C-alpha positions as CSV (number, residue, x, y, z in Angstrom):
1,X,0.0,0.1,-0.1
2,X,1.3,3.6,-0.9
3,X,0.1,6.6,1.4
4,X,1.0,9.9,1.6
5,X,0.9,12.0,4.7
6,X,1.8,15.7,5.4
7,X,2.6,17.4,9.1
8,X,2.8,20.7,10.1
9,X,5.6,21.5,12.2
10,X,5.7,24.5,14.5
11,X,9.1,25.7,15.7
12,X,10.3,28.9,17.5
13,X,13.6,30.5,15.8
14,X,15.7,33.0,17.6
15,X,17.8,35.3,15.7
16,X,18.5,39.0,14.8
17,X,17.7,41.7,17.3
18,X,14.7,43.5,19.2
19,X,14.1,46.9,20.5
20,X,16.2,47.4,23.6
21,X,17.5,50.5,25.2
22,X,20.8,50.3,23.6
23,X,19.0,49.5,20.2
24,X,16.9,52.7,20.5
25,X,20.0,54.7,20.7
26,X,22.6,52.9,18.8
27,X,26.2,53.7,19.0
28,X,27.7,53.7,15.3
29,X,30.7,51.5,15.0
30,X,29.7,49.2,17.9
31,X,27.9,46.1,18.2
32,X,24.7,45.5,20.2
33,X,22.9,42.3,21.7
34,X,19.6,41.5,20.5
35,X,16.8,39.0,20.6
36,X,14.0,38.0,18.2
37,X,11.3,35.5,18.3
38,X,8.8,34.3,15.9
39,X,6.8,31.3,15.2
40,X,7.5,29.7,11.8
41,X,5.1,26.8,10.2
42,X,7.0,24.0,7.9
43,X,5.0,21.3,6.0
44,X,7.1,18.3,5.9
45,X,5.5,15.7,3.3
46,X,6.4,12.1,4.0
47,X,5.6,9.5,1.3
48,X,5.5,6.1,2.7
49,X,4.9,2.4,1.9
50,X,3.1,0.3,4.5
51,X,3.0,-3.4,4.4
52,X,0.2,-5.5,6.4
53,X,0.9,-9.1,7.0
54,X,-1.4,-11.9,5.9
55,X,-4.5,-12.0,8.7
56,X,-4.1,-8.6,9.5
57,X,-7.7,-8.0,9.2
58,X,-9.1,-11.5,9.9
59,X,-7.4,-12.4,13.1
60,X,-8.2,-11.0,16.7
61,X,-4.7,-10.0,17.6
62,X,-2.2,-7.2,17.9
63,X,0.6,-7.1,15.2
64,X,4.3,-5.9,15.8
65,X,5.4,-2.8,13.7
66,X,8.8,-2.6,12.0
67,X,10.0,0.8,10.8
68,X,12.5,0.8,8.1
69,X,14.7,4.0,7.0
70,X,16.2,3.8,3.7
71,X,19.6,5.4,2.7
72,X,20.8,8.7,0.8
73,X,20.1,7.4,-2.5
74,X,16.4,6.5,-2.1
75,X,15.3,10.0,-1.1
76,X,12.0,11.5,-2.8
77,X,10.3,11.9,-4.8
78,X,10.2,8.5,-6.5
79,X,8.7,6.3,-3.9
80,X,9.8,3.1,-5.9
81,X,13.2,3.8,-4.8
82,X,12.4,2.7,-1.3
83,X,12.2,-0.7,-2.7
84,X,15.5,-1.0,-3.8
85,X,16.9,-2.2,-0.5
86,X,16.0,-3.8,2.9
87,X,12.5,-5.1,3.9
88,X,10.8,-3.1,1.1
89,X,12.7,-4.9,-1.4
90,X,12.0,-8.2,0.2
91,X,8.3,-7.7,0.3
92,X,8.3,-6.6,-3.6
93,X,9.8,-9.9,-4.4
94,X,7.0,-11.8,-2.4
95,X,8.5,-12.3,1.1
96,X,5.8,-12.4,3.7
97,X,6.7,-10.7,7.2
98,X,4.9,-11.1,10.5
99,X,5.2,-7.3,11.0
100,X,3.3,-4.2,9.8
101,X,6.3,-2.7,8.0
102,X,6.3,1.1,7.6
103,X,9.1,2.5,5.1
104,X,8.8,6.2,5.0
105,X,10.7,8.2,2.2
106,X,12.9,11.2,3.1
107,X,12.2,14.3,1.4
108,X,14.8,15.1,-1.4
109,X,17.7,17.2,-0.3
110,X,17.1,16.4,3.4
111,X,18.5,14.0,5.9
112,X,16.7,11.4,8.2
113,X,18.7,12.7,11.5
114,X,17.7,16.3,10.7
115,X,15.0,18.0,12.9
116,X,12.0,18.3,10.6
117,X,12.0,14.9,9.3
118,X,12.7,13.5,12.6
119,X,9.8,15.1,14.0
120,X,7.7,14.0,11.1
121,X,8.8,10.6,11.4
122,X,7.6,10.8,15.3
123,X,4.3,11.9,14.2
124,X,3.9,9.4,11.5
125,X,4.8,6.5,13.7
126,X,2.2,8.1,16.4
127,X,-0.3,7.9,13.4
128,X,0.4,4.3,12.7
129,X,0.3,3.2,16.2
130,X,-3.3,5.0,16.5
131,X,-4.4,1.5,14.9
132,X,-5.5,-0.7,17.7
133,X,-4.4,-3.6,15.8
134,X,-0.7,-2.7,16.0
135,X,1.0,-3.5,19.4
136,X,2.7,-0.4,20.8
137,X,4.9,-2.6,22.9
138,X,6.6,-4.3,19.9
139,X,7.8,-1.4,17.9
140,X,11.2,-2.1,16.1
141,X,13.3,0.4,14.3
142,X,15.9,-0.5,11.7
143,X,17.8,1.5,8.6
144,X,20.7,1.4,6.6
145,X,23.5,4.2,5.9
146,X,21.7,7.5,6.3
147,X,18.8,5.4,7.8
148,X,21.4,4.0,10.1
149,X,22.1,7.5,11.4
150,X,18.2,8.1,11.6
151,X,18.0,4.9,13.4
152,X,20.2,5.8,16.1
153,X,19.1,9.4,16.2
154,X,15.2,8.5,16.6
155,X,16.0,6.1,19.3
156,X,18.1,8.6,21.3
157,X,15.4,11.1,21.0
158,X,12.5,8.3,21.9
159,X,14.1,5.7,23.9
160,X,10.8,4.5,25.3
161,X,9.2,3.9,22.0
162,X,10.9,1.1,20.6
163,X,11.4,-2.4,21.8
164,X,14.4,-3.0,19.9
165,X,16.9,-1.2,17.0
166,X,18.9,-2.6,14.4
167,X,21.2,0.2,12.8
168,X,23.1,-0.8,9.7
169,X,26.3,1.0,8.8
170,X,25.2,4.2,10.6
171,X,26.5,6.6,13.4
172,X,25.0,8.6,16.5
173,X,26.0,10.8,19.3
174,X,27.9,8.6,21.7
175,X,27.7,11.1,24.4
176,X,24.0,10.4,24.5
177,X,24.3,6.7,24.2
178,X,23.6,6.1,28.0
179,X,19.9,7.0,27.2
180,X,19.6,3.7,25.3
181,X,21.5,1.7,27.5
182,X,18.7,-0.6,28.4
183,X,17.3,-0.9,24.9
184,X,18.1,-4.1,22.9
185,X,20.5,-3.0,20.0
186,X,22.1,-5.1,17.2
187,X,24.4,-2.9,15.1
188,X,25.8,-4.0,11.8
189,X,28.9,-2.6,9.8
190,X,31.3,-3.7,6.9
191,X,34.8,-3.7,8.2
192,X,36.0,-2.3,4.7
193,X,33.3,0.4,4.6
194,X,35.0,3.9,3.6
195,X,31.6,5.8,3.1
196,X,30.7,5.5,6.8
197,X,33.6,4.3,8.7
198,X,33.0,1.2,11.1
199,X,34.3,3.5,14.1
200,X,30.9,5.4,13.9
201,X,29.2,2.0,15.0
202,X,31.9,1.0,17.3
203,X,32.0,4.1,19.4
204,X,28.2,4.0,19.9
205,X,28.6,0.3,20.9
206,X,31.5,1.0,23.4
207,X,29.6,3.9,24.8
208,X,26.3,1.8,25.3
209,X,28.5,-0.8,27.2
210,X,30.2,1.9,29.3
211,X,26.7,3.1,30.3
212,X,25.7,-0.7,31.3
213,X,24.0,-1.9,28.3
214,X,24.4,-5.2,26.3
215,X,24.4,-4.6,22.6
216,X,24.9,-6.8,19.7
217,X,27.5,-5.8,17.0
218,X,28.3,-7.8,14.0
219,X,31.2,-6.8,11.6
220,X,31.3,-8.4,8.3
221,X,35.1,-8.7,7.5
222,X,34.8,-8.4,3.7
223,X,32.0,-6.2,3.3
224,X,32.5,-2.4,2.2
225,X,29.5,0.1,2.4
226,X,27.0,-2.6,1.5
227,X,26.5,-4.4,4.8
228,X,22.7,-4.2,4.6
229,X,21.9,-6.9,1.9
230,X,23.3,-9.6,4.1
231,X,21.6,-8.3,7.3
232,X,18.3,-8.0,5.8
233,X,18.5,-11.4,4.2
234,X,19.2,-13.0,7.6
235,X,16.0,-14.5,9.2
236,X,17.8,-14.2,12.5
237,X,17.4,-10.4,12.5
238,X,13.5,-10.8,12.4
239,X,13.6,-13.5,15.0
240,X,15.7,-11.4,17.3
241,X,13.3,-8.3,16.9
242,X,10.3,-10.6,17.8
243,X,12.0,-12.0,20.9
244,X,11.7,-8.4,22.3
245,X,9.0,-6.4,24.0
246,X,9.0,-3.0,25.5
247,X,9.9,-3.2,29.2
248,X,11.7,-6.6,28.9
C-alpha cells in the first residue's frame, strides 16, 4: 500500500535583534546584543510504503510494527526507490513478514537525522500506532546508511518508544548513548566501509557498554558499505526483533 501524509511542524526560531535601550540609541561603530522571536510553520510531506501481513484484518490479535529507514540514494520523490534495498525490496519480491512494515521516504535534499524529518517521523509513527491492531509494545526500528544514522537519532530521542533497534552502517552521538543503555541494540557494519567508517558504529556500541548496556555488534570482515543485503537477508534479525517487547 502506498500512502502520503503531511505534517505541520511549528518551531520557534531565535535570531536578529529586538528593541532595547541600546537599540533605541545605537552607537555607530559598535555591536549591540538583540533578541528576536517568531513562530514559523513548516510543512513536511512524507510519502511512505506500508505493508500489512496476511491475516491482519481477519485475526483478533495485535501485530508488531517494524519501521525501516532507507539510505541517501532513495530520497524522494520517487517512492519506488524505497523498494531498492531492505525489507521493502524483499516484500516487493514476495517475501512475507509477521510485522506491519512502515517504510517512509525522506524528502529530497533532506537527511533523516535532521530535526524536521525526525519530528515528522515521530508523528507518522504515532499516527500508525493509533490503529488498535498494532502492538505499541513491539515497535522495532532499523535503517541503513543515512537510515542507520536516523535509527540511532530516533532511538536517542525516543528511548521509550522502541522495543529493539538495528542500525546498519550508521552512526550517532556517543555522548547520549547512555539514554538507550537499556534498549536491545544489534548494530551491523562492513569492516571495509569507507563511506561510513566502522568506527561510527563502534563508538556507539562502546558507549552503550560503558553505560551498562549489552548491545550486539556484527562486523562483516569483507564487506564495504553494503552491509545491508546480508543483514536483511538473514531471518535471524527478524527472529531477534520478535524476541523483544518494550519493558523486557
